BABA-449728 format. One line per field, with one value per residue: chain; x, y, z of N, C-alpha, C, O in turn; residue number from 1. Coordinates in Angstrom, 3 decimals. Atoms other than C-alpha are relative to their C-alpha. Example, Ala and Ser with C-alpha at 12.3 -4.5 7.8 and 13.67 -1.06 7.14 Angstrom:
BEGIN
ch: (A A) .
nc1: (0.890 -0.820) .
nc2: (-1.190 -1.190) .
nc3: (0.000 -0.060) .
cac1: (12.300 13.670) .
cac2: (-4.500 -1.060) .
cac3: (7.800 7.140) .
cc1: (0.900 -0.770) .
cc2: (1.200 1.090) .
cc3: (0.000 0.730) .
oc1: (1.936 -0.261) .
oc2: (1.181 2.198) .
oc3: (0.665 0.899) .
i: (1 2) .
//
This chain:
BEGIN
ch: (A A A A A A A A A A A A A A A A A A A A A A A A A A A A A A A A A A A A A A A A A A A A A A A A A A A A A A A A A A A A A A A A A A A A A A A A A A A A A A A A A A A A A A A A A A A A A A A A A A A A A A A A A A A A A A A A A A A A A A A A A A A A A A A A A A A A A A A A A A A A A A A A A A) .
nc1: (0.354 0.048 1.303 0.375 0.965 0.997 0.475 1.266 0.429 1.435 0.257 1.402 0.391 1.231 1.085 -0.561 -0.774 -1.441 -0.770 -1.208 -0.967 -1.157 -0.746 0.674 1.390 0.930 1.306 0.866 0.878 1.111 0.916 1.389 0.709 0.452 -1.142 -0.539 -0.721 0.779 0.134 -0.647 -1.081 -0.012 -0.549 -1.255 0.120 0.280 -1.283 -0.771 0.466 -0.535 -1.443 -0.149 0.351 -1.020 -1.230 0.215 0.036 -1.377 -0.704 0.517 -0.553 -1.454 -0.466 0.745 -0.867 -0.781 0.842 0.520 1.394 0.231 1.129 0.770 0.627 -0.115 0.580 0.247 1.115 -0.355 0.923 -0.474 0.992 -0.476 1.053 -0.443 0.129 -1.313 -0.866 0.692 0.033 1.333 -0.103 -1.434 -0.295 -0.003 -1.250 0.032 -0.218 0.686 -0.020 -0.208 -0.138 0.151 -0.253 0.187 -0.778 0.618 -1.078 0.407 -1.157 0.198 -1.106 0.438 0.461 -1.064 -0.904 0.723 0.032 -1.341 -0.141 0.840 -0.673 -1.147 0.516 0.395 -1.181 -1.040 0.522 -0.477 1.081 0.646 -0.939 0.042 1.268 -0.013 -0.716 -1.217 -0.091 0.298 -0.373 -0.008 -0.249 0.601 -0.737 0.891 -0.538 0.791) .
nc2: (-0.421 1.118 0.332 -0.727 0.702 -0.870 0.579 -0.443 0.750 -0.091 0.370 0.172 -0.919 0.518 0.172 0.123 -1.222 0.200 -1.180 0.372 -1.083 0.151 -1.235 -0.766 -0.125 0.954 0.208 0.835 0.907 0.569 0.749 -0.437 0.609 1.349 0.911 0.001 -1.224 -1.174 -0.826 -1.298 -0.181 0.997 1.295 0.254 0.235 -1.306 -0.693 0.616 -0.630 -1.372 0.088 0.213 -1.255 -0.999 0.331 -0.298 -1.459 -0.491 0.349 -0.907 -1.340 -0.017 0.368 -0.673 -0.778 0.908 0.382 -1.258 -0.133 -1.050 0.391 -1.029 0.740 1.454 0.736 1.413 0.649 1.407 0.855 1.362 0.977 0.812 0.690 0.093 1.373 0.637 -0.300 0.288 1.450 0.546 0.846 0.227 0.101 -1.354 -0.744 -0.915 -1.374 -0.400 0.901 -0.880 -1.439 -0.747 -1.436 -0.860 -1.225 -1.184 -0.914 -1.289 -0.483 -0.349 0.619 0.988 1.262 1.006 -0.226 0.406 1.474 0.474 -0.245 0.967 1.306 -0.088 0.064 1.391 0.881 -0.441 -0.311 1.021 0.674 0.923 1.103 0.792 0.733 1.039 1.177 -0.187 0.923 -0.584 0.969 -0.596 0.807 -0.626 -0.047 -0.066 -0.872 0.082) .
nc3: (-1.331 -0.934 -0.568 -1.213 -0.831 -0.605 -1.252 -0.567 -1.174 -0.267 -1.390 -0.364 -1.075 -0.596 0.964 1.345 0.221 0.180 0.357 0.725 0.153 0.873 -0.204 -1.053 0.422 -0.588 0.611 -0.823 0.741 -0.755 0.851 -0.144 -1.124 0.371 -0.066 -1.357 -0.334 -0.404 1.208 -0.207 0.978 1.068 -0.396 0.711 1.446 0.599 0.000 1.080 1.244 -0.017 0.281 1.443 0.671 -0.327 0.721 1.420 0.129 -0.128 1.242 1.033 -0.202 0.174 1.335 1.066 0.887 0.857 1.133 0.531 -0.404 -0.979 -0.836 -0.700 -1.080 0.095 -1.121 0.273 -0.695 -0.211 -0.719 -0.134 -0.449 -1.112 -0.741 -1.393 -0.517 0.074 -1.143 -1.258 -0.176 0.280 1.184 0.225 1.426 0.569 -0.132 -1.139 0.456 1.225 1.147 1.153 -0.220 1.247 -0.152 1.166 -0.117 0.587 0.353 0.568 0.754 1.401 0.733 0.987 -0.571 0.105 -1.136 -1.210 0.021 -0.383 -1.434 -0.720 0.098 -0.896 -1.370 -0.256 0.000 -0.934 -1.330 -0.934 -0.735 0.947 0.178 -1.229 -0.035 1.026 -0.468 -0.764 -1.126 -1.305 -1.030 -1.327 -1.179 -1.162 -1.248 -1.159 -1.041 -1.256) .
cac1: (59.452 59.698 56.698 54.945 53.056 49.845 48.454 45.062 43.494 39.832 38.563 35.189 33.390 30.395 27.308 28.054 30.044 33.654 36.231 38.980 42.152 44.883 47.605 45.838 42.412 39.367 36.220 33.302 31.332 28.014 25.223 21.609 19.166 17.850 21.380 21.942 23.433 22.289 22.499 24.930 27.439 28.088 28.660 31.931 30.590 29.174 32.561 34.154 31.977 33.004 36.667 36.269 34.517 37.053 39.978 38.495 37.885 41.474 42.826 40.557 41.740 45.406 45.550 42.995 45.727 47.745 44.788 44.106 40.798 39.704 37.537 34.849 33.364 33.676 31.631 30.969 27.674 28.210 26.017 26.749 24.631 25.056 22.839 23.189 22.145 25.713 27.595 24.886 25.095 21.418 22.427 25.900 25.612 25.395 28.521 29.427 30.452 29.355 28.361 28.407 29.562 28.502 29.569 28.820 31.366 29.905 32.320 31.643 33.989 34.009 37.063 36.893 35.010 37.945 40.169 37.516 37.170 40.934 40.874 38.007 39.854 42.950 40.918 39.492 42.923 44.898 42.595 44.320 41.059 39.430 42.538 42.418 38.754 39.528 41.783 44.364 45.569 44.095 45.700 45.653 46.308 45.158 46.563 44.810 45.354 44.285) .
cac2: (71.494 69.230 67.458 69.562 68.013 69.728 69.206 69.412 68.335 67.574 67.476 66.150 68.688 66.519 65.322 65.702 68.918 68.937 71.718 71.348 73.416 73.854 76.428 79.197 78.638 76.917 75.425 73.916 70.924 69.519 67.374 68.217 67.405 64.359 62.894 63.511 66.988 70.467 71.931 74.691 74.164 72.287 68.575 67.019 65.895 69.369 70.777 68.297 69.669 73.195 72.128 70.870 74.067 76.223 74.413 74.684 78.395 78.968 77.123 79.227 82.487 81.543 80.173 82.261 84.638 81.691 80.863 84.506 84.445 87.597 86.378 88.771 86.081 82.379 80.046 76.338 74.665 71.199 68.344 64.862 61.768 59.971 57.378 57.847 54.200 53.268 55.115 54.570 50.812 50.433 48.935 47.354 47.036 50.804 52.857 54.990 58.080 59.860 57.634 60.557 64.170 66.617 70.207 73.052 75.828 79.274 81.553 85.241 86.396 88.116 86.079 83.717 80.496 78.394 79.966 79.369 75.705 75.252 76.834 74.567 71.479 72.630 73.147 69.631 68.112 70.117 70.692 68.906 68.198 66.675 64.572 63.420 62.428 60.356 58.056 58.340 55.961 56.781 55.001 55.503 54.196 54.950 55.797 55.116 57.872 57.661) .
cac3: (12.864 15.909 17.398 20.028 22.910 23.974 27.474 29.102 32.359 33.023 36.607 37.727 39.917 40.915 39.099 35.400 35.828 34.611 34.473 31.896 31.691 29.128 29.523 31.475 29.895 31.369 29.917 31.801 30.547 31.725 30.356 29.620 32.409 30.494 30.563 34.280 34.197 35.126 31.598 32.630 29.807 26.583 26.896 25.681 22.294 21.612 22.532 20.114 17.299 18.336 18.258 14.698 13.591 15.405 13.830 10.343 10.908 12.033 8.986 6.750 8.269 8.233 4.694 2.764 1.525 0.139 -2.129 -2.956 -1.087 0.681 3.546 4.657 6.856 7.587 9.744 10.028 10.899 12.400 13.507 14.720 15.251 18.574 20.261 24.051 24.565 23.612 26.343 28.971 28.412 27.486 24.148 23.966 20.181 19.663 19.033 22.050 20.104 16.971 14.085 11.651 11.696 9.011 8.434 6.073 5.612 4.952 3.111 2.538 -0.194 -3.574 -4.603 -7.613 -6.874 -8.065 -5.392 -2.727 -3.780 -3.451 0.000 1.120 -0.130 1.754 4.942 4.680 4.072 6.672 9.656 12.586 14.428 11.332 10.777 14.412 14.137 11.055 13.019 15.750 18.407 21.807 24.745 28.467 31.920 35.445 38.850 42.157 44.702 48.331) .
cc1: (-0.133 -1.421 -0.207 -1.020 -0.918 -0.547 -1.337 -0.292 -1.496 -0.245 -1.496 -0.316 -1.274 -1.110 0.581 0.871 1.496 0.634 1.287 0.895 1.087 0.678 -0.700 -1.494 -0.852 -1.261 -0.772 -0.867 -1.053 -0.819 -1.380 -0.662 -0.395 1.127 0.712 0.757 -0.924 -0.143 0.607 1.117 -0.155 0.481 1.239 -0.145 -0.380 1.290 0.918 -0.411 0.527 1.490 0.244 -0.302 1.017 1.280 -0.138 0.003 1.392 0.791 -0.455 0.635 1.489 0.435 -0.776 0.916 0.819 -0.783 -0.666 -1.514 -0.065 -1.250 -0.643 -0.718 0.153 -0.633 -0.239 -1.194 0.352 -1.131 0.549 -1.097 0.613 -1.209 0.470 -0.123 1.332 0.834 -0.687 -0.088 -1.361 0.008 1.481 0.397 0.082 1.351 -0.130 0.138 -0.810 0.098 0.244 0.137 -0.084 0.287 -0.286 0.776 -0.746 1.111 -0.607 1.236 -0.417 1.091 -0.535 -0.343 1.071 0.992 -0.639 -0.059 1.349 0.246 -0.801 0.622 1.200 -0.437 -0.320 1.206 1.014 -0.488 0.441 -1.111 -0.726 0.883 -0.033 -1.269 -0.034 0.842 1.309 -0.033 -0.265 0.281 -0.009 0.322 -0.699 0.910 -1.028 0.688 -0.886 0.281) .
cc2: (-1.234 -0.220 0.805 -0.835 1.027 -0.708 0.588 -0.852 0.228 -0.499 -0.018 0.872 -0.454 -0.061 -0.277 1.205 -0.297 1.342 -0.471 1.219 -0.396 1.360 0.775 0.170 -1.104 -0.094 -0.943 -0.847 -0.549 -0.827 0.622 -0.756 -1.441 -1.029 0.080 1.244 1.102 1.004 1.392 0.275 -1.035 -1.334 -0.287 -0.222 1.278 0.809 -0.558 0.580 1.430 0.007 -0.192 1.288 1.099 -0.226 0.336 1.508 0.614 -0.289 0.925 1.371 0.088 -0.189 0.639 0.828 -0.874 -0.371 1.210 0.113 1.089 -0.381 1.227 -0.632 -1.486 -0.608 -1.442 -0.446 -1.476 -0.724 -1.410 -0.886 -0.899 -0.605 -0.177 -1.402 -0.741 0.272 -0.236 -1.500 -0.628 -0.932 -0.191 -0.104 1.357 0.654 1.029 1.466 0.314 -1.098 0.792 1.436 0.662 1.480 0.705 1.273 1.124 1.022 1.277 0.589 0.344 -0.618 -1.030 -1.341 -1.075 0.122 -0.479 -1.525 -0.578 0.210 -1.028 -1.393 -0.035 -0.112 -1.444 -0.927 0.358 0.357 -1.097 -0.734 -0.983 -1.225 -0.931 -0.846 -1.148 -1.201 0.323 -1.008 0.756 -1.074 0.682 -1.003 0.672 -0.103 0.069 0.823 -0.099 1.181) .
cc3: (0.894 0.511 1.279 0.755 0.651 1.228 0.398 1.224 0.160 1.417 0.268 1.199 0.710 -1.027 -1.374 -0.350 -0.023 -0.354 -0.656 -0.145 -0.984 -0.043 1.111 -0.299 0.602 -0.835 0.917 -0.914 0.943 -0.984 0.116 1.160 -0.316 -0.015 1.355 0.411 0.468 -1.147 0.179 -1.006 -1.109 0.556 -0.852 -1.504 -0.734 -0.102 -1.090 -1.356 -0.094 -0.309 -1.491 -0.762 0.260 -0.763 -1.489 -0.237 0.095 -1.270 -1.124 0.120 -0.268 -1.450 -1.146 -0.908 -0.963 -1.264 -0.651 0.214 1.062 0.796 0.624 1.188 -0.243 1.239 -0.431 0.836 0.099 0.702 0.004 0.544 1.054 0.707 1.441 0.601 -0.043 1.242 1.344 0.269 -0.257 -1.209 -0.326 -1.473 -0.692 0.255 1.124 -0.407 -1.238 -1.059 -1.285 0.484 -1.362 0.274 -1.310 0.264 -0.723 -0.219 -0.581 -0.650 -1.421 -0.880 -0.995 0.653 -0.041 1.164 1.301 0.088 0.431 1.487 0.800 -0.025 0.949 1.462 0.360 0.118 1.082 1.397 0.977 0.757 -0.911 -0.211 1.216 0.056 -1.013 0.392 0.678 1.139 1.295 1.039 1.358 1.077 1.163 1.210 1.130 1.075 1.227 0.886) .
oc1: (-0.634 -2.239 0.690 -1.886 -0.458 -0.633 -1.641 0.240 -1.974 0.249 -2.196 0.418 -1.811 -1.160 1.385 1.219 2.020 0.074 2.035 0.419 1.463 0.043 -0.883 -2.140 -0.388 -1.694 -0.212 -1.321 -0.801 -0.467 -1.677 -0.193 -0.277 0.870 1.862 1.335 -2.097 -0.687 0.026 1.688 -0.974 1.237 1.485 0.716 0.008 1.528 1.697 0.444 0.958 1.974 1.142 0.465 1.343 1.888 0.769 0.521 1.716 1.523 0.367 1.125 1.977 1.433 -0.427 0.763 1.063 -0.198 -1.599 -2.276 0.595 -2.372 0.021 -1.127 0.230 -0.361 -0.260 -1.213 0.773 -1.857 1.215 -1.903 1.662 -2.165 1.355 0.509 1.517 1.310 -0.008 -0.449 -1.518 -0.777 2.111 1.584 0.411 1.901 -1.186 -0.373 -1.766 1.148 0.791 -0.535 0.577 0.033 -0.257 0.484 -1.219 1.744 -1.372 2.200 -1.291 1.139 -1.658 0.347 1.167 1.446 0.019 0.127 1.404 0.837 -0.294 0.594 1.437 0.194 0.075 1.170 1.879 0.322 0.049 -0.991 -1.053 0.394 -0.017 -1.220 -0.774 0.852 2.257 -1.100 0.349 -0.361 0.027 0.489 -1.375 1.790 -1.965 1.799 -2.111 -0.285) .
oc2: (-2.265 0.700 0.897 -1.462 1.960 -1.936 1.747 -1.952 1.358 -1.559 0.968 0.870 0.282 0.746 -1.195 1.409 -0.977 2.121 -1.256 2.338 -1.564 2.387 0.222 1.065 -2.226 0.878 -1.887 -0.384 -0.707 -0.931 1.293 -1.817 -2.316 -2.233 -0.340 1.279 0.878 2.093 2.386 1.366 -1.949 -1.386 0.420 0.208 1.463 1.498 0.181 0.876 1.868 0.899 0.427 1.680 1.879 0.720 0.912 1.983 1.552 0.573 1.389 1.922 1.071 0.388 0.421 0.770 -0.470 -0.584 1.080 0.456 1.006 -0.271 2.025 0.049 -1.931 -0.178 -1.760 -0.267 -2.083 -0.141 -1.841 -0.457 -1.504 0.101 -0.995 -1.687 -1.717 -0.663 -0.399 -1.916 -1.839 -1.878 0.696 -0.082 1.440 0.562 1.637 2.353 -0.386 -1.712 0.266 1.859 0.247 1.983 0.104 1.998 0.948 1.485 1.224 0.958 -0.303 -0.359 -1.512 -1.798 -1.885 -0.885 -1.093 -2.090 -1.546 -0.646 -1.570 -2.103 -1.035 -0.815 -1.927 -1.899 -0.460 0.721 -2.252 -1.931 -2.090 -2.355 -2.152 -2.018 -2.116 -2.204 0.772 -1.360 1.790 -2.125 1.910 -2.195 1.684 -0.960 0.865 0.511 -0.145 1.286) .
oc3: (0.446 0.527 2.117 0.145 1.310 1.251 0.114 1.378 0.069 1.803 0.038 2.186 1.538 -1.956 -1.537 -1.514 0.859 -1.125 -0.075 -0.335 -1.091 -0.279 2.196 0.246 0.805 -1.454 1.474 -1.960 2.138 -2.159 1.104 1.572 0.542 -0.042 1.482 1.497 0.766 -0.961 -0.257 -1.019 -1.012 1.526 -1.830 -2.272 -1.888 -1.094 -1.692 -2.191 -1.161 -1.006 -2.062 -1.641 -0.634 -1.264 -2.090 -1.248 -0.634 -1.757 -1.914 -0.866 -0.826 -1.883 -2.307 -2.129 -2.100 -2.326 -1.442 -0.691 2.098 0.302 1.285 2.128 -1.389 2.360 -1.620 2.054 -0.885 1.507 -0.937 1.370 0.834 1.029 1.690 1.618 0.684 1.885 2.358 1.370 -0.101 -1.284 -0.902 -1.797 -1.876 1.353 1.297 0.278 -1.574 -1.247 -2.254 1.424 -2.315 1.368 -2.384 1.215 -1.846 0.730 -1.544 0.022 -1.998 -2.082 -0.842 1.565 0.881 1.707 2.141 1.165 1.188 2.145 1.782 0.980 1.627 2.251 1.421 0.872 1.396 2.250 0.809 1.018 -0.484 -0.222 1.065 0.430 -0.839 -0.322 0.033 1.640 1.557 1.044 1.443 0.820 0.975 1.286 1.067 1.503 1.116 1.974) .
i: (1 2 3 4 5 6 7 8 9 10 11 12 13 14 15 16 17 18 19 20 21 22 23 24 25 26 27 28 29 30 31 32 33 34 35 36 37 38 39 40 41 42 43 44 45 46 47 48 49 50 51 52 53 54 55 56 57 58 59 60 61 62 63 64 65 66 67 68 69 70 71 72 73 74 75 76 77 78 79 80 81 82 83 84 85 86 87 88 89 90 91 92 93 94 95 96 97 98 99 100 101 102 103 104 105 106 107 108 109 110 111 112 113 114 115 116 117 118 119 120 121 122 123 124 125 126 127 128 129 130 131 132 133 134 135 136 137 138 139 140 141 142 143 144 145 146) .
//
């Protein structure tokens, strides 16, 4: 299959409010009040955790039959450690993003445990968002518009 390019656009709406679009879908992001926002939506790092959990859930649903797993339910609990002093500039020695991300997959199934273990291993090895978080080149540029 040929490489596909996915597109998104994020637009600042004032304060800490951002509206992002991809295809015909929109998501709003904000920050908690203590980080300068109005707490009207998830912040970008929370959305990143949701993206990881969503991707893992999609992989589970799509590939469960391949591993002879009948899913009755699937969810992922995620948490990430981030010190805001890094991105705010209060401490230049602190990493700006997550230092650790942890997840726990919850599988509801009567299928054999061995099949479920194989599915979970497959999810961990084939989830595109997890793969991206483990290392990808991120580059950019800027344009000044008047």
